[in-house]
C-alpha positions as CSV (number, residue, x, y, z in Angstrom):
1,M,2.2,16.2,4.6
2,N,0.8,14.4,1.5
3,I,2.9,13.5,-1.3
4,Q,1.4,12.9,-4.7
5,I,3.4,11.2,-7.3
6,N,1.8,10.6,-10.9
7,N,4.7,8.3,-11.9
8,S,4.4,4.5,-11.1
9,A,8.2,4.0,-10.8
10,A,8.6,7.3,-8.8
11,V,5.9,5.9,-6.3
12,L,7.7,2.7,-5.9
13,Q,11.0,4.3,-5.2
14,S,9.4,6.8,-2.9
15,A,8.2,4.0,-0.8
16,I,11.4,2.0,-1.0
17,D,13.2,5.2,0.0
18,G,10.9,5.1,3.3
19,H,8.8,8.0,2.2
20,G,5.6,6.4,3.2
21,V,3.0,4.2,2.1
22,A,2.3,3.7,-1.8
23,L,-0.7,2.3,-3.9
24,A,0.9,0.3,-6.6
25,R,-0.4,-2.2,-9.3
26,S,0.7,-5.8,-8.4
27,V,2.5,-6.4,-11.6
28,M,4.7,-3.2,-10.9
29,A,5.3,-4.0,-7.5
30,K,6.1,-7.7,-7.8
31,D,9.9,-7.6,-8.1
32,D,10.2,-5.3,-5.1
33,L,7.9,-7.5,-3.0
34,A,9.9,-10.5,-4.0
35,A,13.1,-8.9,-3.2
36,G,11.9,-8.0,0.2
37,R,12.4,-4.3,-0.5
38,L,8.6,-3.7,0.0
39,V,5.9,-5.7,1.9
40,R,2.1,-5.7,1.5
41,L,0.1,-3.7,4.3
42,F,-2.7,-6.2,4.1
43,P,-0.8,-9.5,3.3
44,D,-3.9,-11.8,4.4
45,I,-6.3,-10.2,1.9
46,Y,-6.0,-11.3,-1.7
47,F,-8.3,-11.0,-4.4
48,E,-7.4,-12.5,-8.0
49,S,-7.7,-9.8,-10.6
50,P,-5.5,-8.6,-13.6
51,L,-6.0,-5.0,-12.2
52,A,-5.0,-5.7,-8.7
53,Y,-3.4,-3.1,-6.6
54,Y,-1.1,-3.4,-3.3
55,V,-0.8,-1.0,-0.5
56,I,2.9,-1.5,0.2
57,Y,5.6,0.0,2.4
58,R,9.1,-0.9,3.6
59,P,9.3,-3.8,6.0
60,E,11.0,-1.9,8.8
61,C,8.4,0.8,8.8
62,A,5.5,-1.7,10.0
63,A,5.4,-0.2,13.4
64,L,5.7,3.4,12.5
65,P,2.6,5.3,14.0
66,R,1.8,6.9,10.8
67,V,1.6,3.5,8.8
68,Q,-0.7,2.0,11.5
69,A,-2.9,5.2,11.4
70,F,-3.0,4.9,7.7
71,K,-4.1,1.2,8.0
72,S,-6.6,2.1,10.6
73,W,-8.1,4.9,8.3
74,L,-8.2,2.7,5.4
75,F,-10.0,0.0,7.1
76,K,-12.6,2.4,8.5
77,E,-13.1,3.8,5.0
78,V,-13.9,0.5,3.6
79,E,-16.3,-0.2,6.5
80,N,-17.9,3.0,5.8
81,Q,-18.3,2.4,2.1
82,A,-19.7,-1.1,2.7
83,F,-22.6,0.3,5.0
84,K,-23.2,2.9,2.4
85,S,-23.7,0.4,-0.6
86,E,-26.3,-1.6,1.5
């Protein structure tokens, strides 16, 4: 099941509540990340930009199959787009 939420605060709260992975603006997520309520899905990937987004989720959800499946899917999508642009 996919949930679509169009309110930034509600997206963050949904991830904090353990409902899944969220795509959030870095400026909106920074307090929840600093407090440990959320963690970045790709902590080793960083790109300096005033318009940066993070894929975030609750720390204790890291091993959930759906989080791992989403992460794998996202990497495959990025790889596919990289090959299309060449």
